[in-house]
C-alpha positions as CSV (number, residue, x, y, z in Angstrom):
1,X,99.7,56.1,-6.1
2,X,100.0,55.6,-10.2
3,X,102.1,58.9,-10.5
4,X,105.0,56.7,-9.3
5,X,104.8,53.9,-12.0
6,X,103.8,56.8,-14.5
7,X,107.4,58.8,-13.9
8,X,109.6,55.5,-14.2
9,X,108.2,55.2,-17.2
10,X,110.2,58.5,-18.5
11,X,109.6,59.0,-22.2
12,X,108.5,55.6,-22.9
13,X,104.6,54.7,-23.3
14,X,103.0,52.0,-21.3
15,X,101.2,49.7,-24.0
16,X,98.5,47.2,-23.5
17,X,97.2,43.9,-26.5
18,X,94.0,42.9,-25.7
19,X,91.5,40.6,-27.3
20,X,88.0,39.1,-26.7
21,X,84.7,37.8,-27.9
22,X,83.8,41.2,-29.1
23,X,87.0,43.1,-29.8
24,X,90.4,44.1,-28.3
25,X,93.2,45.9,-30.0
26,X,95.7,47.9,-28.4
27,X,95.9,50.7,-26.1
28,X,97.8,53.7,-24.4
29,X,98.1,53.5,-20.7
30,X,100.6,56.0,-20.2
31,X,98.3,58.9,-19.0
32,X,96.4,56.2,-16.6
33,X,93.4,55.9,-18.9
34,X,93.0,53.5,-22.0
35,X,93.5,55.5,-25.3
36,X,92.8,52.7,-27.8
37,X,94.8,52.7,-30.7
38,X,92.9,50.5,-32.9
39,X,91.0,47.2,-33.1
40,X,92.7,44.2,-34.5
41,X,93.0,41.8,-31.4
42,X,96.6,40.9,-30.1
43,X,98.4,39.1,-28.0
44,X,102.5,39.4,-28.1
45,X,104.0,42.7,-28.3
46,X,107.9,43.1,-28.2
47,X,110.4,45.7,-28.5
48,X,113.6,45.0,-30.8
49,X,115.7,45.8,-33.6
50,X,114.4,49.5,-34.0
51,X,110.8,48.1,-34.2
52,X,107.7,46.8,-32.5
53,X,106.8,43.6,-32.8
54,X,102.9,42.2,-32.9
55,X,101.4,39.1,-33.2
56,X,97.7,38.9,-34.1
57,X,95.1,37.3,-32.1
58,X,92.1,35.8,-33.6
59,X,89.2,33.0,-32.4
60,X,90.2,29.2,-32.7
61,X,94.3,29.7,-32.6
62,X,94.4,26.4,-32.3
63,X,94.4,25.8,-36.4
64,X,94.9,29.4,-37.2
65,X,98.3,30.6,-39.0
66,X,100.4,33.5,-37.4
67,X,100.1,36.9,-38.9
68,X,102.7,39.2,-37.5
69,X,103.0,43.0,-38.0
70,X,105.7,45.3,-37.1
71,X,106.3,48.8,-37.0
72,X,108.7,51.8,-36.9
73,X,108.6,55.6,-36.4
74,X,106.8,55.5,-40.1
75,X,104.4,53.2,-39.2
76,X,103.9,49.5,-40.1
77,X,107.0,48.2,-41.5
78,X,106.0,44.7,-42.5
79,X,103.5,42.4,-42.7
80,X,104.3,38.2,-42.1
81,X,102.1,35.7,-42.5
82,X,103.6,32.3,-40.8
83,X,101.7,29.3,-41.8
84,X,104.3,27.1,-39.5
85,X,103.8,28.9,-36.4
86,X,100.1,28.0,-34.8
87,X,98.3,29.2,-32.1
88,X,101.2,32.1,-31.0
89,X,101.1,33.4,-27.8
90,X,104.2,35.7,-26.6
91,X,107.2,37.5,-28.9
92,X,110.4,38.2,-27.4
93,X,114.0,39.9,-29.0
94,X,116.7,38.2,-28.0
95,X,119.9,37.6,-30.0
96,X,119.4,40.2,-32.6
97,X,116.1,38.0,-33.7
98,X,112.5,38.2,-32.6
99,X,111.2,34.6,-31.1
100,X,107.8,33.3,-30.7
101,X,105.9,30.6,-28.4
102,X,103.6,28.3,-30.2
103,X,101.5,26.7,-27.6
104,X,99.8,24.6,-29.7
105,X,103.5,22.7,-30.8
106,X,104.6,24.0,-27.7
107,X,107.6,25.3,-29.8
108,X,109.8,28.6,-29.7
109,X,110.4,29.8,-33.2
110,X,113.0,31.9,-34.3
111,X,112.6,34.3,-36.8
112,X,115.7,34.5,-39.1
113,X,116.6,36.8,-41.2
114,X,114.7,37.3,-45.1
115,X,117.2,35.8,-47.5
116,X,118.0,33.1,-45.5
117,X,116.2,30.6,-46.8
118,X,112.6,31.5,-47.3
119,X,111.4,32.2,-51.0
120,X,111.0,35.8,-52.4
121,X,112.8,37.7,-49.4
122,X,110.3,36.1,-46.5
123,X,111.7,35.4,-43.4
124,X,112.1,31.4,-41.9
125,X,110.7,30.4,-38.6
126,X,113.3,28.0,-37.2
127,X,111.9,26.1,-34.2
128,X,115.2,26.2,-31.2
129,X,113.2,24.5,-28.9
130,X,110.5,22.0,-28.3
131,X,108.4,20.7,-25.5
132,X,108.8,17.2,-24.3
133,X,105.7,15.4,-25.4
134,X,104.2,14.6,-28.8
135,X,100.7,16.0,-28.2
136,X,99.6,19.2,-29.4
137,X,99.3,21.6,-26.5
138,X,100.2,19.3,-23.8
139,X,102.8,21.9,-21.9
140,X,101.3,25.0,-23.1
141,X,104.6,26.9,-23.9
142,X,103.6,30.3,-23.6
143,X,105.5,33.5,-22.0
144,X,109.1,34.4,-22.9
145,X,111.7,36.8,-21.2
146,X,115.5,36.7,-21.3
147,X,117.4,37.7,-18.1
148,X,121.2,37.3,-18.3
149,X,121.4,37.0,-21.4
150,X,119.5,33.8,-22.0
151,X,116.3,32.9,-23.2
152,X,113.6,31.3,-20.4
153,X,110.0,30.4,-21.4
154,X,107.0,29.1,-19.0
155,X,104.9,26.5,-19.2
156,X,102.0,24.8,-17.5
157,X,103.2,21.3,-16.4
158,X,105.2,18.3,-18.5
159,X,101.5,16.3,-19.6
160,X,101.1,13.6,-21.9
161,X,97.8,14.6,-23.8
162,X,96.5,17.3,-25.7
163,X,95.2,20.2,-22.9
164,X,96.0,17.3,-20.0
165,X,96.3,20.9,-18.2
166,X,93.2,21.7,-18.0
167,X,92.2,18.7,-15.8
168,X,95.2,17.9,-13.8
169,X,96.9,19.7,-11.4
170,X,97.6,23.3,-11.1
171,X,100.8,23.8,-9.2
172,X,103.1,21.9,-12.2
173,X,103.7,25.1,-14.1
174,X,107.5,26.1,-14.5
175,X,110.0,28.3,-16.4
176,X,112.9,27.0,-18.0
177,X,116.2,27.8,-19.5
178,X,116.4,27.3,-22.9
179,X,119.9,26.9,-22.8
180,X,120.7,24.5,-20.1
181,X,117.6,22.7,-19.8
182,X,117.2,23.3,-16.5
183,X,114.3,24.8,-14.2
184,X,114.3,28.3,-13.2
185,X,111.1,28.1,-11.1
186,X,108.7,25.0,-10.7
187,X,105.7,24.4,-8.8
188,X,103.7,27.4,-10.5
189,X,100.1,27.4,-10.8
190,X,99.4,28.0,-14.8
191,X,101.9,31.1,-14.7
192,X,102.0,33.6,-17.3
193,X,105.0,36.4,-17.6
194,X,108.0,35.8,-15.8
195,X,110.1,39.0,-15.1
196,X,113.4,39.5,-13.3
197,X,114.3,42.5,-11.1
198,X,117.8,42.6,-11.3
199,X,117.4,46.0,-8.9
200,X,115.3,43.6,-6.0
201,X,117.2,40.4,-6.7
202,X,113.8,39.1,-7.2
203,X,111.0,37.4,-9.6
204,X,107.8,38.0,-10.4
205,X,104.6,36.1,-12.1
206,X,101.9,35.8,-12.8
207,X,100.2,32.7,-11.4
208,X,97.2,32.9,-13.4
209,X,94.8,30.3,-11.9
210,X,95.2,31.6,-8.6
211,X,95.0,35.3,-9.5
212,X,97.8,36.1,-7.9
213,X,101.3,38.0,-9.0
214,X,103.6,36.2,-7.0
215,X,107.2,37.0,-5.9
216,X,109.9,34.4,-5.7
217,X,113.5,34.3,-4.5
218,X,116.2,33.8,-7.2
219,X,116.3,30.1,-6.0
220,X,112.3,29.7,-6.2
221,X,111.0,30.2,-3.0
222,X,107.7,31.9,-2.8
223,X,108.2,35.3,-0.8
224,X,104.9,37.0,-1.6
225,X,101.5,36.7,-3.7
226,X,99.0,39.3,-4.2
227,X,95.5,38.4,-4.8
228,X,94.6,40.5,-7.8
229,X,91.5,38.0,-8.0
230,X,91.5,37.7,-11.7
231,X,93.0,35.4,-14.1
232,X,96.2,37.3,-14.3
233,X,98.2,37.6,-17.6
234,X,100.5,40.4,-18.8
235,X,103.2,41.9,-16.3
236,X,105.3,45.3,-16.7
237,X,107.4,46.4,-13.7
238,X,107.7,50.3,-13.3
239,X,109.8,51.7,-10.8
240,X,108.4,50.0,-7.1
241,X,105.2,49.0,-8.8
242,X,104.0,46.1,-10.9
243,X,101.2,46.3,-13.5
244,X,99.3,43.6,-14.0
245,X,97.1,42.5,-16.7
246,X,94.0,40.5,-14.9
247,X,91.0,39.2,-17.4
248,X,87.3,39.4,-17.1
249,X,85.3,36.7,-15.5
250,X,84.4,34.4,-17.8
251,X,81.3,33.4,-15.7
252,X,79.9,36.7,-16.1
253,X,79.7,36.8,-19.6
254,X,80.0,40.2,-21.4
255,X,79.3,41.9,-18.4
256,X,82.7,42.0,-17.2
257,X,85.7,43.6,-18.7
258,X,90.0,43.3,-18.0
259,X,91.5,45.8,-15.8
260,X,95.3,46.3,-15.3
261,X,95.8,46.0,-11.4
262,X,98.8,48.2,-10.0
263,X,100.7,46.7,-7.3
264,X,103.1,48.3,-5.0
265,X,106.2,46.1,-4.6
266,X,106.9,47.5,-1.6
267,X,104.0,46.7,0.1
268,X,102.6,44.3,-2.0
269,X,99.3,45.2,-2.1
270,X,96.8,46.1,-4.8
271,X,97.3,50.2,-4.8
272,X,94.6,51.0,-8.4
273,X,92.4,49.0,-10.7
274,X,92.3,50.5,-14.2
275,X,90.0,49.0,-16.5
276,X,90.1,48.5,-20.3
277,X,87.4,47.9,-22.6
278,X,88.3,44.1,-23.7
279,X,87.6,41.3,-21.8
280,X,91.4,39.8,-22.0
281,X,94.7,40.9,-21.7
282,X,97.5,39.3,-22.9
283,X,100.8,41.7,-22.9
284,X,101.8,44.6,-21.0
285,X,105.0,46.5,-22.6
286,X,106.9,50.0,-22.2
287,X,107.6,51.2,-25.8
288,X,109.6,54.0,-26.5
289,X,107.4,56.9,-27.9
290,X,108.7,57.1,-31.9
291,X,107.2,53.3,-32.1
292,X,104.0,54.6,-30.4
293,X,103.6,57.0,-33.0
294,X,104.5,54.5,-35.8
295,X,101.5,52.1,-34.5
296,X,99.3,55.0,-34.0
297,X,100.2,56.0,-37.8
298,X,99.7,52.1,-38.7
299,X,99.2,51.8,-42.5
300,X,98.8,55.4,-43.2
301,X,102.5,55.6,-43.2
302,X,102.4,57.1,-47.1
303,X,101.1,60.2,-46.4
304,X,100.2,60.6,-50.1
305,X,98.1,57.2,-50.5
306,X,96.4,58.0,-47.0
307,X,94.6,61.7,-48.2
């Protein structure tokens, strides 16, 4: 069954980011088996502007600074420390610039080009949208996606105090259009990774707390749910398949591992499960082969120094 999604990738590679108490990094899943590229714990990935962009993940991210790496075909192109962006989650290329979500501040940031106000040619993170609560991490804004040329973000709910979503109702999540401010989808259970498939005319969302991949109509009506039976986060669509990140069961401690779960979009049944050597998955992205080569090269971009 997995040959179908692999064939749909064409020349691209399927790259998965992960983290956890004892490790993480990025993995090339194109062969159907996780090939570890490195062990830098990672959350969001994005392709844009001829680069692969990568947000590093660390324990205690609520107060940690944002670290962003970019790669071109030769290796690491840039390292950026963005102190204004705390608890970075997702990255998305839109309108000629990288956008990053900060869950602590419930903010979507745009990284303006170097020289547009920063010092020493550093990029300038500019907030382009903020949630309507002054409390940190009240809405838990996380994933980004672009549909019809407009940026969309998802969140766990409109709460008024820090992390109220942990104890509150679980069906308050939504996807919002950042241009109009209107909700595109609502009534979701701690959503991550919304994706719209224009060929099928369907939304697909990880309802994380329910452990499902959920299919919805353009109007937001729930059509089907696939039982992944793990905290779902990270989603890529490839041909007639969805590749869904399923995190380790935290109650089992270090004994469990995460999985990429392959869901057949025709039958909406689980077709395969591919184990990963980390506890948590954040993102699953199709990446051009030349950028994968740069990712593998990493800081070995200067061959003379590397030797």
